[in-house]
N, C-alpha and C positions, 0 to 999 in steps of 0.2 A: 470242904472242897470249894476250889473259886468257881465261878460262873463259867469260865473257861474251860474248868477240868470235865464239865456238862457236855463237850462239845468233844467230837471223836476225830482222828485223822487215822490214816492207813497210808503207807509208804513202803517200800521194798527195793531190795537188791538182789539181783540176779547172781547165783554163786557159779561162774563161770571161770574162777581161777582167784589168784591173790589178789586182794583190794590193793589200791594204790592212792597216793594223795589227792588226785582227782576224785574218788569217792569221799574222802575226807571233806574237802571243799565244798562238792556239789550235794551231799546228802548227811553225812553223818554229825557235822558240825551243827547244822540246822537241826537234825533230829534231837540232840543234846538238850537243846532250847525250847522244843516243841513240847518234850515229856514232862516237863516242869508246866506247863499249860492246859494241856490238853490230855485226854485220856488215848494214848497211841498204840496201833496195832504195827508192830513191825516186822514184815515179813521175808523170810527168805524165798524169792522167787524162783523155785526149782522148775516149775513147768514154762514159767517164761523162758528159762535158760535153755529147757529141751527145744523149743523152736527153734533157735540158734545152733543148738551143740549136739542134735540128733544123731549125726554122725559119730559123736565122740562124746558120748554120755557120761563115762566114767569120771571127768573132770568137775562134772555136777556133785556127784557123791563126794569125791574127794575135797571139794571146797566148802562143803556146809560149815563142817564145826570149826575151819579154820577161819573162815568169813566170820562167823558168831564170836569166836574170842577177840576178833577184832573189834568187833561192834563192843563189847564188855570191855576191853582195856583202853578203849577210846571214850567210854562214859556212859553206855547205854544202860541203864540200871533195870534189870528185869523186876523190881519192886515196884518200880513207876511205868515200866511199860509192857506191853504181851509182845514176847519173841517167838516166832512160830514158823512152821516149815509149810510151805501153800502146799505141798501134795498132800500132808498129813491131815489136810481139811477138807474132805471129800465135798463138801459143799460148793468148793469153788467151781470145781467141773459141772457140777449138777447146775448150778445157777448160769452157768457159762451156756451150756446146753440150751437151756430155757430160753435164754436172751436172743441166743443164736436165730432162733426163729423169726424173731422180730426185726432184723438188721438187713436192709436192701444190700446188695453189693456195691451199689454206687455208692453208700457211705462209706465203705472201707477203701473202695479204690481211690476215693478223693483224699484221704489222707495222707499227706505230705509226707509223712516218714516212712511210709512203706517203699515208695521208689527210691527214698534217700537211701534207706539201707539195703534195699536190691541192689543199688549200684555201688554203695561202699563196701558189700560183705560178698561180692562176688565167689569168693573162695569157700563160702557157707551155704551155697544152692539154699537158700530160703525163700525162693519164690514157690511156696507152698499154700495150700489150704489154712494150714494152722499158722503161720506167719501172718498171711491175710486177716485173721481172725484175731490176732493179738490184741488190738484195741476192746473188743468185745469181751475176752478173758481179763482186760483190766479193768472193765467197768464191772464186772462181776465181783471181783477182788474187793472194789470202792463198796457198790453196793450192797455187799452181804454184811457190813459192818455199820451202813448206814453214815459212812464218814460224812460230817459236814464239810471238811474242807481236805484238800489233796496237795500237799508241797509239791509243786512241778516248777520245771524251768519254762521259758516261753515257747520250745519246741514242742512241749508236752499239751498246749492247751487246745491243740485242734481234737487229740485225744479225750481230753476233758469234756469238751464240748459234744462230742460225739456220745459220751456217757449220759449226758444231760438228756440229748434227745432220744435215747433209748428210754431213759426213765419216762419221759412225755409220753412215747408210744405207747409204753407198758400200760400206763395208767387210764390212755385215751380206749387202747383196744379190751383192757380187763376191768374197767370202770372200777377199779380200787385203787387207793392211793396206798402204796406200800412203801416204798423209796422216797429218800431226799435227794434232791437235786445238788450234788458236792460242788461247792465253790471253790476256785483255784487259789492256793496260798502261796503266790509268787514267790520264789527263793531269788534273792539278789545272789547271783554266782557271779564272783570277779572273772575278769579274763585270767583264764589258767590253762596252758597249754603242756604238751608233753616236752622232754628233752629237746625234741627236734622242730619246735615250734608248730607242730600239729596238734590235732586233737590228742588229748593223752587217751591211751588206749593198750591194752595188753596185745593188741593184734598188731599194733606198729612197734611192738617192743621199746616204748620210748616212755616209760613208767616210773616212778620211784615209789616202790611198795610200802605199804603202811608199817611192815615190820622188817625195812630193808636193814641187812646188817652194814656196818659201818664201812667195810673196804670197798662194797658195792655202791653203797651210797656217794662215798669220795670220788669212784671212777666215774659215775654217771654224771654229777654236777660237773667234774672237769670237762664232760662231753657237750655240754651245753651249747646250744647256738647262741651267739650275742649279736651285737650290731655288724652284719656282714659288710659295711663299710668300713669297718676299724680294723685296719691291715697291721698297724704298730701300736705298740705301747703310748707313745706321743701324738698319734691321732686322736683328735676330739672323739667322743662316742655320744650316741642318741638313745637315752634311755627308755624313750618313747616306743622303740622298737625292738628293745632287748627282754628277751624271756628271763635273765637271770634279775633283771630289775623287777619282773611280774612278781617272781618268787618272794622276792624283799616285801614287797606291798602286802603280801597274804601274810607270810608267816614272823615278819618284823616289820611290821608298819610305823613302828617308831623309830627303827634304825635307818629310815631311807630319806630322812630329810635334806642330809648332804650330798647324799649320791648324784642326783640328777647334775647339780652344778660342777661335782666333782669330776664326773664321767664326762661332760660337754668341754670344760677345760683341760681334758687330759691330765688330770691330777690322782685320778684313781685307775688302776688298768683292771682288765676283764678278769684277769688272774687272782686279782686280788678280790674283787668282787665274789667269785667263786669260793674262793677257800673261805671266806667269811660266812658265805652261804653254805656250805658245808656243816661249819659249827651250829649254825642257827636251826637246820634242819634235823642234825643230830641231836641237840638238846630236845627239840620236839618228839622226835621218835622215840629215842632210847628208853625213857619211861615206860611206857606204852608196849615196846617190844618185850621188855622184860616182865611186865604184867602178862602180857600174852601166853609167854614159855609158861607161865605159873598156872594158866587157866586150862591150857591144852594139856597139862598133865591131870587135870581134874576131869575125868570123861563122862563120871557120874554127874557131877555138877553141872556141865552141860546139857547132858540128856536131860538132865530133872529140869533144867531150865525150860528146854522145848518142849519136855511133856505137859509141864504147867501151861506153857503157851498154847500148846495144841488144845489143854482143856479149855480153857478161858475163851480160845477162838472159837473152838465148836459152840459152846453154849451160845454164841451171839449169830453165829452162822447158820445154826439149826432152828433158832427162832424166825430168823428171817426167810429161810427154807419153806417152813411150816405155813409162814403169811403167804409166800409166792404161791403154792397148791392150792392156798384156799382161793385165791383170786383167779387160778387157772382153773378151780373145780376138779382137780385131778389128786 
């Protein structure tokens, strides 16, 4: 085992529907690399999902096996990583409760993501106690496994700093050093937007799914926004503001060298770019889509992976809870 394998990472995805290419770019592609270097705990974050989907909780249960099958099809290896469902490890809520006692409300209200999400997800009615406390549960997730690092984008840095503040307050209050202050492992997420140029999101219906079928993929790519100033085929385009070109940059970086000049000189049309992109994404998705179909047919295999992950996660989490209770003298 390498030195880095002695270090632990915790990360998760909320099961709120089918996964899309944004999940690949923002999380899964990074997880695959990390599992070779770190001891990784990858969590199906169903308690976090419930905080926004409490009015329609059935989507969570329906999404769990579907999402995990995507993880496996795209390269997450259960022999290298611990894959588990958050709600099946009761220590998450137990530590969440104990940490909540230490967190002043001001710390939570100053988290920029809280106000942003309240504004962006008005239809979800998430102005609730649970959603306000989201970063505390997130901290409990991380601290249970004594994660040295957490892969995050810049927008999540305030949550991680709150986690470190909770650790310092716990150690000061109880005069007992139980936790590690986790460090950010900043993920380099390229510019990657949805089909309409907004953030890729199921709620915007602007996603390409990780298991998108061929006909739907073609229809969606052909609908993508390009340079709005380019009205005709012989008008020069601007790839710097074209969403199709951004997809080339991620899924076929070697293919993009001639595109900017051809686009600016009107030697390449938007339809040509889209048709080529359809082929590129289809070649990327198709083998994983087929593998996912095979995995979903093996329900016992999926359940065995999650059962094994639950066992391994609880072994670590229960030891942490014992240490926390000893510090609290309860």
